[in-house]
C-alpha positions as CSV (number, residue, x, y, z in Angstrom):
1,M,0.0,0.0,0.0
2,R,1.6,3.4,-0.9
3,E,0.1,6.5,0.6
4,I,-0.5,9.7,-1.2
5,Q,-1.1,13.0,0.4
6,V,-4.0,15.1,-0.6
7,S,-1.7,18.1,-0.5
8,Q,0.3,16.6,-3.4
9,I,-3.1,15.9,-5.4
10,I,-4.2,19.5,-4.7
11,E,-1.2,21.2,-6.0
12,T,-1.1,18.7,-9.1
13,V,-4.5,19.2,-10.1
14,K,-3.9,23.2,-9.6
15,E,-1.2,23.2,-11.8
16,M,-3.1,21.1,-14.5
17,C,-5.8,23.5,-14.6
18,I,-3.4,26.3,-15.2
19,E,-1.1,24.5,-17.7
20,A,-4.2,22.9,-19.8
21,N,-5.9,26.4,-20.3
22,H,-2.6,28.1,-21.5
23,F,-0.8,25.5,-23.7
24,L,-2.3,23.1,-26.1
25,G,-0.6,19.5,-26.3
26,E,2.0,18.8,-28.9
27,D,-0.8,16.7,-30.9
28,M,-3.1,19.4,-31.3
29,V,-0.3,21.9,-32.3
30,G,0.7,19.6,-34.9
31,A,-2.6,19.0,-36.2
32,L,-3.2,22.6,-36.4
33,N,0.1,23.2,-38.3
34,K,-0.8,20.5,-40.8
35,A,-4.4,22.0,-41.0
36,A,-2.7,25.2,-42.0
37,E,-0.5,23.7,-44.8
38,T,-3.4,21.6,-46.4
39,E,-6.2,23.9,-46.2
40,C,-7.6,24.7,-49.7
41,S,-9.7,27.8,-49.0
42,E,-7.5,31.2,-48.6
43,L,-9.9,32.6,-46.0
44,G,-9.6,29.2,-44.2
45,K,-5.8,29.4,-44.2
46,K,-5.9,32.9,-42.8
47,I,-8.3,31.8,-40.1
48,L,-5.8,28.8,-39.1
49,H,-2.9,31.1,-39.2
50,Q,-4.8,33.5,-36.6
51,L,-5.5,30.3,-34.3
52,Q,-1.8,29.7,-34.4
53,D,-0.9,33.1,-33.5
54,N,-3.3,33.0,-30.7
55,L,-1.3,29.9,-29.3
56,D,1.8,31.8,-29.3
57,I,0.5,34.9,-27.7
58,A,-1.2,32.6,-25.1
59,G,1.9,30.8,-24.2
60,K,4.2,33.8,-24.2
61,D,1.7,36.3,-22.3
62,M,0.2,33.5,-20.0
63,I,-3.4,34.4,-21.5
64,P,-5.9,31.6,-21.6
65,I,-6.0,30.1,-25.2
66,C,-9.8,30.5,-25.0
67,Q,-12.0,33.1,-22.8
68,D,-14.3,30.1,-22.0
69,T,-11.9,28.0,-19.6
70,G,-14.6,25.3,-19.4
71,M,-16.0,23.2,-16.8
72,A,-13.4,21.1,-15.3
73,V,-13.7,17.2,-16.4
74,F,-11.5,14.6,-14.9
75,F,-10.9,11.0,-15.8
76,V,-9.0,9.5,-12.5
77,E,-7.6,6.1,-12.7
78,V,-7.1,5.1,-8.8
79,G,-4.6,2.3,-8.1
80,Q,-6.0,-0.2,-5.9
81,D,-2.8,-0.1,-3.9
82,A,-2.8,3.7,-3.4
83,H,-4.2,5.2,-0.1
84,V,-5.1,8.8,0.0
85,V,-4.2,10.3,3.2
86,G,-5.0,13.7,4.9
87,G,-8.4,14.2,3.4
88,D,-11.0,13.4,1.0
89,L,-9.8,12.5,-2.7
90,T,-12.8,14.2,-4.4
91,E,-12.5,17.2,-2.0
92,A,-8.9,17.2,-2.9
93,I,-9.4,17.5,-6.6
94,N,-12.2,20.1,-6.2
95,E,-9.7,22.2,-3.9
96,G,-7.1,21.7,-6.9
97,V,-9.7,23.3,-9.4
98,R,-10.5,25.9,-7.0
99,R,-6.9,27.1,-6.5
100,G,-6.0,26.8,-10.3
101,Y,-8.9,28.7,-11.4
102,T,-8.5,31.7,-8.9
103,E,-4.7,31.8,-8.7
104,G,-4.5,31.2,-12.7
105,Y,-7.0,34.1,-13.1
106,L,-9.3,31.5,-15.4
107,R,-12.9,32.4,-15.9
108,K,-15.3,30.8,-13.2
109,S,-18.1,29.4,-15.3
110,V,-19.9,26.9,-13.2
111,I,-23.3,27.5,-11.5
112,S,-24.4,25.6,-8.4
113,D,-27.9,24.8,-9.5
114,P,-28.9,24.5,-13.1
115,L,-32.2,26.4,-12.5
116,L,-31.2,29.0,-10.0
117,R,-28.1,30.0,-12.0
118,V,-25.9,31.1,-9.1
119,N,-22.3,31.2,-9.8
120,T,-20.0,29.2,-7.5
121,K,-17.2,31.7,-8.1
122,D,-14.4,29.0,-8.3
123,N,-15.4,26.8,-11.1
124,T,-16.3,23.8,-8.8
125,P,-17.6,21.3,-8.6
126,A,-15.7,19.4,-11.2
127,V,-17.2,16.5,-13.1
128,I,-15.2,13.2,-12.1
129,H,-15.1,9.9,-13.6
130,Y,-13.4,7.2,-11.4
131,N,-12.0,3.9,-12.5
132,I,-10.1,1.6,-10.2
133,V,-7.0,0.0,-11.7
134,P,-4.2,-2.1,-10.5
135,G,-1.1,-0.4,-9.2
136,D,-0.4,2.3,-6.4
137,K,-0.6,5.6,-8.3
138,I,-3.3,7.7,-9.5
139,K,-3.5,9.0,-12.7
140,F,-5.4,12.4,-13.7
141,T,-6.7,13.3,-17.0
142,F,-8.1,16.9,-17.2
143,A,-10.1,18.2,-19.9
144,P,-11.6,21.7,-19.4
145,K,-14.9,21.7,-21.5
146,G,-16.1,25.0,-23.1
147,F,-19.9,24.9,-23.7
148,G,-20.0,26.3,-27.3
149,S,-19.0,22.9,-28.4
150,E,-20.2,20.9,-25.6
151,N,-23.8,22.3,-26.3
152,M,-23.5,20.8,-29.7
153,S,-23.4,17.1,-28.2
154,K,-25.9,14.4,-29.4
155,I,-26.8,11.0,-28.3
156,Y,-28.6,8.6,-30.8
157,M,-30.1,5.1,-29.5
158,L,-30.0,3.4,-32.7
159,K,-31.4,0.0,-33.6
160,P,-29.0,-2.9,-34.2
161,A,-30.3,-2.9,-37.7
162,D,-29.0,0.4,-38.2
163,G,-25.3,-1.0,-38.3
164,V,-22.3,1.0,-39.1
165,E,-24.1,3.0,-41.7
166,G,-26.5,4.3,-39.0
167,V,-23.6,5.2,-36.9
168,K,-21.9,7.2,-39.8
169,E,-25.1,8.8,-40.5
170,A,-25.6,9.8,-36.7
171,V,-22.2,11.3,-36.6
172,L,-22.5,13.3,-39.9
173,K,-25.9,14.7,-38.8
174,A,-24.3,15.9,-35.2
175,V,-21.2,17.7,-37.1
176,S,-23.7,18.9,-39.8
177,E,-26.3,20.5,-37.3
178,A,-23.1,21.9,-35.1
179,G,-21.8,23.7,-38.2
180,P,-20.0,27.0,-36.9
181,N,-21.3,26.9,-33.4
182,A,-18.6,24.4,-32.4
183,C,-15.9,26.6,-33.3
184,P,-14.3,24.4,-36.3
185,P,-12.0,23.0,-36.7
186,M,-13.0,20.5,-34.3
187,V,-12.2,17.3,-32.9
188,V,-15.1,14.8,-32.8
189,G,-15.2,12.4,-30.0
190,V,-17.6,9.3,-30.8
191,G,-18.6,6.8,-28.1
192,I,-20.4,3.7,-29.5
193,G,-21.9,0.9,-27.3
194,G,-22.7,0.6,-23.7
195,T,-25.8,2.1,-22.4
196,F,-27.3,5.6,-22.6
197,E,-24.8,7.1,-20.0
198,K,-21.7,4.9,-21.0
199,A,-21.8,6.0,-24.7
200,A,-21.7,9.8,-23.5
201,I,-18.7,9.1,-21.3
202,L,-16.8,7.3,-24.0
203,S,-17.3,10.3,-26.5
204,K,-15.8,12.5,-23.8
205,K,-13.1,10.3,-23.0
206,A,-12.5,9.9,-26.9
207,L,-11.5,13.5,-26.9
208,T,-8.6,13.1,-24.3
209,R,-6.7,10.7,-26.8
210,S,-4.0,12.1,-29.0
211,V,-5.4,13.2,-32.3
212,D,-2.5,11.6,-34.0
213,E,-3.4,8.2,-32.6
214,H,-6.0,5.8,-34.1
215,S,-8.1,3.1,-32.5
216,K,-6.2,-0.1,-32.1
217,L,-9.2,-2.0,-33.3
218,P,-8.9,-2.2,-37.4
219,H,-12.5,-1.7,-38.2
220,I,-12.8,1.2,-35.8
221,K,-9.6,2.9,-37.3
222,D,-11.2,2.4,-40.8
223,L,-14.2,4.1,-39.6
224,E,-12.5,7.0,-37.8
225,E,-10.6,7.7,-41.2
226,E,-13.8,7.3,-43.3
227,L,-15.7,9.7,-41.1
228,L,-12.8,12.5,-41.1
229,T,-13.0,12.5,-44.7
230,K,-16.6,12.7,-45.0
231,I,-16.7,15.5,-42.2
232,N,-14.2,17.5,-44.3
233,N,-16.1,17.0,-47.4
234,L,-18.9,18.9,-45.8
235,G,-17.2,22.1,-46.5
236,I,-18.1,23.9,-43.4
237,G,-14.2,24.7,-42.8
238,P,-12.5,26.7,-40.4
239,A,-14.7,29.1,-38.3
240,G,-17.6,27.5,-40.3
241,L,-16.6,30.1,-43.1
242,G,-16.0,27.2,-45.8
243,G,-13.1,25.3,-46.4
244,S,-11.6,21.7,-46.4
245,T,-10.7,21.5,-42.7
246,T,-13.9,21.2,-40.7
247,A,-12.3,18.4,-38.4
248,M,-8.7,17.5,-37.3
249,A,-9.7,14.3,-36.1
250,V,-12.5,11.5,-35.4
251,N,-11.7,9.6,-32.2
252,I,-13.8,6.8,-31.4
253,E,-14.2,4.7,-28.4
254,T,-16.4,1.6,-27.9
255,F,-17.8,-0.8,-25.3
256,A,-19.7,-3.9,-25.0
257,T,-23.6,-3.2,-25.5
258,H,-26.9,-5.2,-25.0
259,I,-28.2,-7.3,-28.1
260,A,-31.2,-4.9,-28.6
261,G,-29.0,-1.5,-28.5
262,L,-26.8,0.5,-30.5
263,P,-25.9,3.9,-28.5
264,V,-24.1,6.3,-30.3
265,A,-22.9,9.4,-28.6
266,V,-21.2,12.5,-30.3
267,N,-18.8,15.0,-28.2
268,I,-17.5,17.7,-30.1
269,C,-14.7,19.9,-29.1
270,C,-13.4,23.1,-30.8
271,H,-9.9,23.5,-32.1
272,V,-9.0,24.3,-28.4
273,N,-9.4,20.4,-27.4
274,R,-7.4,20.9,-24.0
275,H,-6.1,18.1,-21.9
276,S,-3.3,17.4,-19.4
277,V,-2.3,14.2,-17.9
278,R,-0.4,13.6,-14.8
279,E,0.3,10.8,-12.3
280,V,1.0,10.9,-8.6
C-alpha cells in the first residue's frame, strides 16, 4: 500500500488547470500546423494562421487560449494499492480546481444549480469519472470543456439493424447541425456501445486521446478515417466560413452493449481541445 497526501493531489490538479488552459498539447499544435498547410480555402488558411498566432500569444503572455476556460472534467484512474491520506480525494480534486482557477485568473463558469443559476465563483464542482485499476498510483486526465462545443453534443439510441451506416449517418448529422457553433476546426469524439450514459462518457473520453493516434481496433480505425474524410467534405471549414478542414480528427471509443441496442454519442470539441495528464 502506497500513501499519497492530499496536498500533493491539490497542487497537481491546480497546476493542471493552469497548464491546460494556457498550452495546447503537442498533438493539437501539430494538427493545427498540418491543417494550415493543407487547407484549400485562402480564407480558411488565414483563420488557421490566426489560431496559430493566438496559441503563441497565449503561451508567451500566459493568457488563456480561449476565454471559455470550461467546466473541469477529470478521468481519474485510482490504483487499488494507493491510499489517499490527509483528506478526501474528491474534495482534494475540487480544491485543486478552486486554487487553479482562482490563482490562474481563469474564468469561473460553473453555477451551483442548473435552474437557480448562481455562480460558485471558483469553477467547482468538477465532473469526475473514477476507475479503479491495478497499481499504487493515481493518474489524472484533465479536460476543461467549453460549452460552445459541448452544447452541440448528441446521443442517438440506434437500432442494431441500423449498423455501421446508421453510426456514420448519426455522426455526420451531429457535425452538420453543429456547423460553425462548435468553433471548427473541431475534434469529434464518438462513443459507441454500452448504455445511454456509458456512450456519452466514452465520447468525452475519446477527446482526450491524442489526435495523431487511431483506435487499435482495425475496423474502428477505418471508421475514424472514413468519417474524417466525410466530415471534411461537408465544406464547413475553419470558423464555419468554408474550406476543407472542418475536423482535425475523429476519435472513437467502443464498449460492449446489449443485443437490443446500438447507442452512439457524439461529443464535439473546438480547435482548443485541451487536456493534461499527470500521475502521482
